[in-house]
N, C-alpha and C positions, 0 to 999 in steps of 0.2 A: 572464645563466639564472640561477635561482632554485638554490636546496641540491638537490645530486641526492646518493641514497647509494649506496654505488660497491659490488660487489658481485664475490666473490672469479670470482663469473662473464662479471664484465665486467673483471674486470682479464682473465682464462683469457685473453677476447676483444682486449684490447690486443694480451698479449706474443704471442698467433699471428700476430699481422701484424705488428707489426713485425719475427716475425721470416721473414713473406713480402718485407719490404724498403716494405711501404707505408709511406707520409712519414705525420708524425703530422696533417697537415691531412688528409689522405684518413681516418685512424679517426675523429677529431673528426665529419666528417659521414657514415661513414657506421654508427656508433653511437650519432649523437645526442647526442655530449659534448662541450661548450665544450672548443677547445685547450687552451685554459690547463690545466684537469684532467687531460685527453691528457699534457703536456707532465711535471707533475706529476708523473703516475705512471709515465711511460717513466721518467726518469729514478730514479724510485723499483726499476724491475724490473733497471735497466739493472747499478745496484748490488747490486743481490740475486745477480746472477751464475747464472744457469741455465743449464745450459746449454742450446746451440742441438738436443741430440735427445736430451732430455727429452718424457717422455711428459707428456698432458695432465695427468695427474692427479698428477702429480709436481712438474708447477707448479705446478698448486690447491692443493700443500702448502703452498707456497712464498708464495706471493701472497697467501697468507690472512692471514699475519702484517704486512704491508701495510695490513693494516686498522682498525689499534689507531687512526693518528691523525685518521680520519674520521668516529668517532662524531661525532655535534652536542649540543652539552650539552642535560639536559633540567633545567634552575629550578626548574618549577612541582614536580618530583617533589621536590626533594632540601626541598621543604617538606614531605612529609610523612614522611619518614624518623625525625624526633625523635620518630613519633605511631605507629610500625609497631607498637605490643603496644596502643593503643586503637583503635587500626585491625579488628587482628584480635580480641582483645575484643569488639568490636560488632558484624564479621561474622559471625565465627564460634559468640560467644557467652561464657557461662563457666560450667559446673556447680556450679561455689566461691561462686559472692556470689547463683548463679537467673539469672541474665541471658542471655535469650534474642540468638536471634541477628537479627538485622536485613539487610535490602537492600542492596544499594552503595547507592543514593540517598535510602534514612534514612537509615544512615549519616555518608553526604556532609553533607546538612541538621546532621547533631547535631556532626558535628567543623567545620563550616561557622561555627555560632552560637558550637560555644564557646570555641574559635578566632580568630576574626574570620579566614578564611581568604580572603572571597570577591574579595579583591582582589589577593589575592595569586596564586592556583591556579583551577584547572575543577576541575568535576566529569571531564569526560574525561579528564582527571589524574588524578584521583583512580581512574578504574574501571586507567588504565594501569600506576596504580602498584599496583592488588590482585591485578592478572591479573601482572607482574612475580614478590611475593611471593606467587603461589601461595595467595589468600585466597579463598576460595568462601562462599559463602553459605549460606541456606539449601536444604534439599532441597527439587526438587517436589515441590509434592503430587499425588496422583495425582487423574485427573479422571476424574468420570464422562463416556462419552459416549455419548450417544443417540440408538440407531438406527432408524431408518425402511424404511417401502418403499421399493422403486421406483414414481416417481413423482410422491410421497407430499407432500415438500415442495422448497421451493429456496431456501438463506439468499443476499438483496443487503444491498450493500455498497460503499460507494464512499471513495476510495483520493487521496489528495492529491499528483499526481504537482509540483506546480510551477507556476511562469510557462515558456510553450514559446513560438514565433511560430508562429501561424496566417494563413495569407492576408496576412502581411506586418503583423500585430495579436501583438502583445507580450499575450499573456489563460493566466489562469490554467487548467491541465488539470488533468482530474479523472478515475480508472479507475475504469471501472463494475464490478463485479465480481458475480456469480454464480454459485453454488455448488449442484449436487446435493446435496443431503443424504446418500441413498442409495451413490450411485456418486462422489461427491467430483466429477465431470466441471465444470471451468472454462466460463467463457464472458466474454467482459473483450472491451471496448469504451473508446476514450477521449470524454472531451467539454468540453465549456468550459464548463455549467450542472449546476449541480442541483435545479434551480427542477422541479414539475411536469411542463411537458409533457416535460421532458428524459425525468427518469425515466419515463415512464411509456416514451414513442417505445425509450427503451432496455429496458424491459422485458417492450414486443412484439419487438424485434427478437429476444432473447434466447426468446422462447419457440418463437419462428420457426426457431430457430437449433436446438435441441431436440428441437424435431420438433410440438411440440402443451403445452401447458397443464397443470403440475402440482393438486393439490387444495388445496394452503396455499404462500402466500409469505411465508419469515420476512424480514422486513427488520432491518439491526440500524438505531442510533436517524438514518439520516439524514433529514434536516428535507424532503426530497420523502415519505417514506415518513410518519416518527411524528413527533407534534406533542406531544408530553411521552411522556417515556422512564419508564418502570417496570418491573421487572423480573413486573410480572405480570399488567398489563390495560394494554398502553401505551394513549397514546391517539390511535389509525392520521389520517392528515391522507386525502387526497379517496379515496385508492382503496381505501379501506374501500368507493365507492362501488360501483366498479366491481369489486369481489371475490363484494359481494350481486348485482351484475348477470348475474354469468359465472351464477352458481346457478336465472340463470332460461334458460340454454339445454336442461336436461335436458326438461323439461316443453315450453316452446314450441318448439323448436328453434332453429340457427345462422342459420336464412335471417331469421326469425320476430323475432327478439332483432333481428339490425342493421338491422331493417326499424322497426324498435320504438324505435328509438336514432335512426337516420337525423332519425323525428320527431319524440319529443322534442327535437331537438338545434332543429328546424323553429320548434318552439315556446320555446323559451329555457328550457325546462324540463328536460335530463338529470339526470334524479335518479333514482333505484330506484323512486321511488312513479309517480313518470310514467309510466314506461315499464312499473308492472306493469298501470297500469289502461289504458294503451294493447293493450297484449298481452292482458287479459282483455276489453275488449271489440271488440278486432280491429279496428282502428282501424286497423293500420301500413298495411297497404293502401288508404289512406282518399287521393287526389293530398296534396300537400302545400300546395295552391292552395288545402282545402276544410277547415271545419274545422266538421265537422259538432254536436263538440261544444266545452262552454267548461271545458279541465282547471282543476280548483283549485291552485291552485299547492301546492308538491310543502315538506318542510322540505327546507333547502340545505345541505347540505353544502359545499360554498366558490362560493370565488367568477367564478371561471375554468373550469367545469368544462367545459363543452361545446370546450376548448381541450383537455382533455384527453382526451374521451370522444372527441376523433376525431381524436388517435396513439390508443385504442387500437383501436376499434374500424371505423374507417374504410377502408374494403380489405382487411381485416384476414380470412382464413378457420382458426379456430381449429377442431382437429383437435383 
């Protein structure tokens, strides 16, 4: 059995059961402890001489003194003891030397390179040492929050959840998260892919969950939505085509737009220019097996846009 940190509450539970006459084996099974651990502390409790009529609070005051020998050594933290002043100056800064405060991660990298700490300790140990010593980093700077109107924007991103068993297979699972910018109302679903088809399907279900579409979709730097990150002008993936298509709802209506998308899929040209020419020429009502005109190829943003638009528009009722 692995290392188990003993607490005063556990000792109190052992003492209470010993007083009730429960065997040490029974106590170990009830509390999920190793029998040797229960035997060790049962002997210490008997040696402490706690009166049988003592209250639990009185017993805990005595039992707390039995925990000193249960503290596990922390040799990694001992590495930082001689460097306490240097760590404090790095994290909190020094006005006399005009040294600016650093974040904990930056201070750790400086110390690791300066004193070759890599093989002897870790960043997690460094953080525990800083918390123990009360070293706090620079205060957080105020952040401006951009307020939006209801229905104006939804923010989208993925989170890596790690490997899960999905249908008896070990798969990497992601969390698709959408948050309305105004109300901060979240939508969450789990998926095993971040490709464009999965992203489009999740976004469709998000809009159905919220009861309608927003005027602007703000994706983070996720692979399915952004090809190249840029704070001012990110290069969006094929979903920009879907966004432009949605703008055709107002002049042509939902039914005509869905019919035109289906027609464009039939011609294997599911892009904005093709759909717009179909709507402008009133060609969406023409049977799919009849091609009255030859559609000129339009600029293609994607390699598998038909799959994407199929997820977006097939059977969808946008409100």
